[in-house]
C-alpha positions as CSV (number, residue, x, y, z in Angstrom):
1,M,84.7,120.1,75.5
2,H,86.7,117.0,76.7
3,S,86.0,113.2,75.8
4,S,85.2,111.1,79.1
5,K,88.8,109.6,79.2
6,S,90.6,113.0,78.7
7,W,88.8,114.9,81.0
8,R,89.8,112.2,83.6
9,K,93.2,111.7,82.5
10,N,93.6,115.3,83.1
11,A,92.2,115.4,86.4
12,A,94.3,112.4,87.7
13,Q,97.3,113.8,86.1
14,N,96.8,117.6,87.8
15,I,96.3,115.3,91.0
16,V,99.4,113.6,90.7
17,R,101.3,117.0,89.6
18,A,99.6,119.7,91.5
19,G,98.8,118.2,94.9
20,W,94.5,119.5,95.1
21,S,91.6,117.5,95.1
22,A,89.6,119.5,92.3
23,Y,90.9,121.4,88.7
24,S,90.0,123.5,86.0
25,C,90.2,121.2,82.4
26,E,92.7,123.2,80.3
27,G,90.6,125.5,77.4
28,G,86.7,125.1,79.4
29,E,84.8,125.6,82.3
30,E,84.8,121.6,82.5
31,G,86.5,120.6,86.0
32,V,86.4,117.3,88.4
33,I,85.7,117.0,91.8
34,V,87.5,114.3,93.5
35,S,85.6,113.0,96.8
36,M,87.5,110.6,99.0
37,T,86.2,107.9,101.7
38,M,88.1,104.9,104.0
39,R,88.7,103.1,100.4
40,L,87.3,104.6,97.4
41,I,88.0,107.5,95.5
42,K,85.6,109.0,93.1
43,V,86.4,111.4,90.3
44,E,82.9,113.2,89.2
45,K,82.5,116.0,86.3
46,F,80.3,119.2,86.9
47,S,80.4,122.7,84.8
48,N,80.6,126.1,85.9
49,F,83.7,125.2,87.9
50,S,84.6,128.9,88.6
51,S,81.1,129.0,90.9
52,L,82.9,126.9,93.4
53,S,85.0,127.4,96.2
54,L,88.2,125.5,95.9
55,N,89.7,125.9,99.3
56,S,86.3,125.0,101.1
57,M,85.7,121.9,99.0
58,T,89.4,120.8,99.3
59,R,89.4,121.6,102.9
60,N,85.8,119.4,103.4
61,T,86.0,116.4,100.6
62,F,89.6,115.7,100.8
63,P,91.8,116.4,103.4
64,S,95.1,115.3,102.6
65,I,96.1,113.7,99.3
66,T,99.9,113.4,100.0
67,S,100.0,109.8,99.1
68,L,98.4,110.6,95.8
69,H,101.6,111.8,94.6
70,P,103.7,108.7,93.4
71,P,107.4,109.5,93.6
72,A,108.8,111.5,90.9
73,N,111.3,108.3,90.3
74,T,108.4,105.8,90.0
75,I,106.5,107.6,86.4
76,T,108.0,106.1,83.2
77,S,108.4,107.9,79.9
78,D,105.1,107.5,79.0
79,N,103.0,108.1,82.1
80,F,102.8,104.8,83.7
81,V,103.3,104.9,87.3
82,S,105.3,101.5,88.2
83,I,104.0,99.2,91.3
84,V,105.4,96.6,93.2
85,G,102.8,93.7,95.1
86,F,103.5,91.5,97.9
87,G,100.1,90.4,99.0
88,S,96.8,90.3,97.8
89,L,98.6,92.1,94.9
90,L,99.9,89.4,93.7
91,S,96.9,88.3,92.4
92,K,96.5,90.2,89.2
93,N,92.7,89.8,89.4
94,S,93.0,92.0,92.6
95,A,95.4,94.4,90.9
96,L,92.9,94.5,88.0
97,Y,89.9,95.3,90.9
98,T,91.6,98.7,91.1
99,S,93.8,99.3,87.8
100,P,92.0,97.8,85.0
101,N,94.6,98.7,82.6
102,L,97.7,97.6,83.9
103,R,100.8,96.2,82.1
104,N,103.9,94.3,82.0
105,F,102.6,92.3,85.2
106,S,105.9,90.2,86.2
107,V,108.0,88.4,89.2
108,V,110.6,90.2,90.9
109,R,112.7,90.5,93.9
110,V,112.8,93.4,96.4
111,R,116.0,93.6,98.7
112,G,116.5,95.4,102.0
113,Y,112.6,94.9,103.3
114,R,110.6,91.7,104.8
115,R,106.8,91.0,104.6
116,V,105.0,90.9,107.8
117,F,101.1,90.2,109.0
118,A,101.4,93.2,111.6
119,H,98.7,96.0,111.0
120,T,94.9,95.6,110.7
121,S,92.2,96.9,108.3
122,P,88.3,98.0,108.9
123,I,87.6,96.0,105.6
124,F,88.4,92.6,107.2
125,F,85.5,93.6,109.9
126,S,83.0,94.8,107.7
127,R,83.5,92.0,105.3
128,N,83.0,89.8,108.4
129,I,86.4,87.8,107.9
130,A,88.3,88.7,111.0
131,R,88.4,86.7,113.9
132,K,88.4,89.1,116.6
133,E,88.3,86.6,119.6
134,T,91.5,84.6,117.9
135,R,93.1,87.6,117.1
136,E,93.0,87.1,113.4
137,I,92.7,90.1,112.1
138,A,96.4,90.9,110.6
139,S,97.3,92.4,107.1
140,L,100.6,92.4,105.0
141,S,103.3,95.0,105.2
142,V,106.9,95.3,104.2
143,E,109.0,97.2,106.1
144,E,113.0,97.6,106.1
145,C,114.9,95.2,107.1
146,E,118.6,95.3,105.8
147,D,119.5,91.8,105.0
148,A,115.8,90.6,104.1
149,S,114.4,90.3,100.9
150,F,111.0,89.2,99.0
151,I,110.0,88.1,96.2
152,G,106.9,90.1,95.0
153,C,105.2,91.5,91.4
154,R,105.6,94.9,89.4
155,F,103.5,95.8,86.9
156,E,102.5,99.6,85.7
157,I,99.3,101.7,85.9
158,P,98.4,104.5,83.9
159,M,98.7,107.8,85.6
160,E,95.0,108.2,86.4
161,E,95.1,105.3,87.8
162,Y,97.5,106.4,90.6
163,P,95.3,107.9,92.6
164,A,92.9,104.8,93.2
165,L,95.1,102.4,93.7
166,A,96.6,105.1,96.8
167,M,93.3,105.4,98.5
168,R,93.2,101.7,98.4
169,E,96.5,101.2,100.4
170,A,96.0,104.8,102.1
171,E,97.4,103.7,105.8
172,F,101.1,102.8,103.9
173,N,104.1,105.0,103.4
174,F,104.9,104.8,99.7
175,T,108.1,103.9,99.2
176,A,110.3,104.1,95.9
177,V,112.2,100.7,95.8
178,V,114.5,99.2,93.0
179,T,113.0,95.7,91.3
180,R,115.5,93.5,90.1
181,D,115.0,89.7,88.1
182,V,115.1,86.9,90.4
183,E,117.3,85.2,88.4
184,T,119.7,87.6,86.9
185,N,119.5,89.9,89.8
186,E,119.1,92.9,87.1
187,V,117.4,95.6,87.4
188,V,113.8,95.3,85.6
189,G,112.2,98.2,84.4
190,E,113.2,101.9,82.6
191,E,116.8,102.9,83.7
192,D,116.4,105.1,86.8
193,V,112.6,104.5,87.6
194,K,111.7,102.7,90.5
195,S,108.7,101.0,91.9
196,V,105.8,102.2,94.6
197,C,105.9,100.3,97.7
198,C,103.6,99.7,100.4
199,V,105.9,100.2,103.6
200,R,104.9,100.0,107.1
201,G,103.5,103.6,108.4
202,S,102.1,104.9,111.8
203,D,99.1,105.9,113.1
204,A,100.2,109.1,114.0
205,L,101.7,109.7,110.2
206,Y,98.0,108.3,109.1
207,T,95.8,110.4,111.0
208,S,98.0,113.1,110.6
209,Q,97.2,113.3,106.8
210,Y,93.6,112.1,106.3
211,C,91.8,112.0,109.9
212,K,89.1,115.0,109.9
213,K,89.4,114.9,113.7
214,V,93.3,115.6,114.0
215,L,93.1,117.9,110.8
216,F,90.0,120.3,111.6
217,E,90.5,120.2,115.6
218,G,88.2,122.6,117.0
219,R,86.2,123.8,114.1
220,E,83.3,123.3,112.6
221,E,84.1,119.9,110.2
222,D,85.6,118.1,113.5
223,S,81.8,117.2,113.9
224,S,81.0,115.2,110.8
225,K,81.7,111.9,110.4
226,C,85.2,110.9,109.8
227,E,85.9,107.6,107.4
228,C,89.3,107.3,108.1
229,V,90.6,103.9,108.4
230,K,91.7,104.7,112.0
231,C,88.5,106.2,112.9
232,A,86.6,103.0,110.9
233,L,88.7,101.0,113.3
234,K,87.6,102.1,116.4
235,E,84.3,101.2,115.5
236,F,84.9,98.0,115.4
237,G,87.1,98.4,119.0
238,E,90.5,98.1,117.9
239,P,92.6,101.2,118.8
240,M,95.4,101.0,116.2
241,I,96.1,100.3,112.5
242,W,99.8,99.5,113.3
243,T,100.4,97.8,116.8
244,D,102.7,95.8,118.2
245,E,100.6,93.5,119.3
246,L,100.9,90.1,118.6
247,I,98.3,89.5,115.9
248,F,97.7,86.7,113.7
249,P,97.1,86.8,109.3
250,T,93.4,86.6,108.8
251,R,92.2,83.6,107.4
252,T,90.5,84.1,104.4
253,Y,93.0,87.1,103.2
254,C,96.2,84.6,104.2
255,R,94.7,82.0,101.6
256,H,94.0,84.1,98.7
257,C,97.8,85.6,99.3
258,V,99.1,82.1,99.5
259,L,96.8,80.9,96.1
260,A,98.2,83.9,94.5
261,A,101.7,83.3,95.1
262,R,101.0,79.9,94.1
263,G,99.4,81.1,90.5
264,L,103.0,82.7,90.1
265,G,104.9,79.6,90.3
266,K,106.7,77.4,92.8
267,A,109.4,79.7,93.7
268,V,106.8,82.5,94.5
269,E,105.0,80.6,96.7
270,D,108.3,79.1,98.0
271,D,109.2,82.5,98.7
272,F,105.7,83.8,100.6
273,L,105.8,81.1,103.1
274,D,109.4,81.0,103.9
275,N,110.1,85.2,103.5
276,T,106.8,86.3,105.4
277,F,106.7,86.9,109.0
278,L,103.8,86.8,111.7
279,A,104.2,89.5,114.0
280,D,106.7,88.3,116.6
281,R,109.0,88.9,113.3
282,K,110.3,85.4,114.4
283,T,107.4,82.9,113.1
284,R,107.3,82.2,109.2
285,L,104.3,81.7,107.6
286,R,105.4,78.3,106.7
287,E,105.4,77.2,110.0
288,H,102.2,79.2,111.2
289,L,100.2,77.1,108.4
290,E,101.4,73.7,109.8
291,R,100.3,74.1,112.8
292,D,97.0,75.3,111.4
293,P,96.7,73.7,107.6
294,S,92.5,74.7,108.1
295,I,93.5,78.2,107.1
296,L,94.0,76.8,103.1
297,E,90.6,75.8,103.9
298,E,88.8,78.9,104.8
299,L,86.5,79.2,101.8
300,P,85.5,83.4,101.4
301,P,82.0,84.6,101.9
302,E,80.4,83.9,98.6
303,S,80.8,87.4,97.7
304,L,84.2,87.7,98.0
305,A,85.0,84.4,96.2
306,V,86.6,86.0,93.2
307,R,88.1,89.0,95.1
308,Y,89.7,86.4,97.6
309,G,90.3,83.6,95.1
310,G,94.1,83.9,94.5
């Protein structure tokens, strides 16, 4: 028998290494099922693993888990995964929601990328913080930009906590980037270990990995409700995750990110205001907030006061 902690750790490590959604734990009949919804990964214990059909289970409960594989060069020598935060994850409290055992939280610079409010998320609609009428529905991502850089945070999480974080950010491309000390420009972390960064993706790539309507087209599974980000957005009348439309920052989320940056010091806050762009790639966030300072007074609903409290 395995302890609760050991079987979860064993399962998560197998997920990352082998790429399936169900495993038999070593030396016994116990195993795990990993099921996926739009923003949740759940690990459940079961017995008599051999009686279950692995192929049908993985196809039906977990169409693809490509994103659950962290880039190999982001894993530390003691099996932690290095992560970069640039928006809500600038808040350590927010990161702790998904990764309660994170360590080595520090401020870093990432070069070759810029921060942009250029996509949306169904969570903003389901939490009633998106303003569809004013197109204030945007969330943050980063995208490649040769001469750009941004200040963010870097932290490390246990391997078994990576799948949950990957599902939280499923629409992104998980890219290994170099993190540097803000003052000395020296590389932060172990030698040759980079950090996972959530980089702009595409609707086509996302649906090819997660959407049942694409993965199971013409099969019985296609008739079941799909809870992927793309399909969830369509229910709110938004056809695209990644759009070229001029959308604007979601007010409550934007305030949360600014407060999180402020909590890491003036240099981080200034960088966030001056090196974060609206979807036009021209307007800096500082300009946007100067035009409408009421955004920073936009309190979240009481139920989200801690989650979006900076």
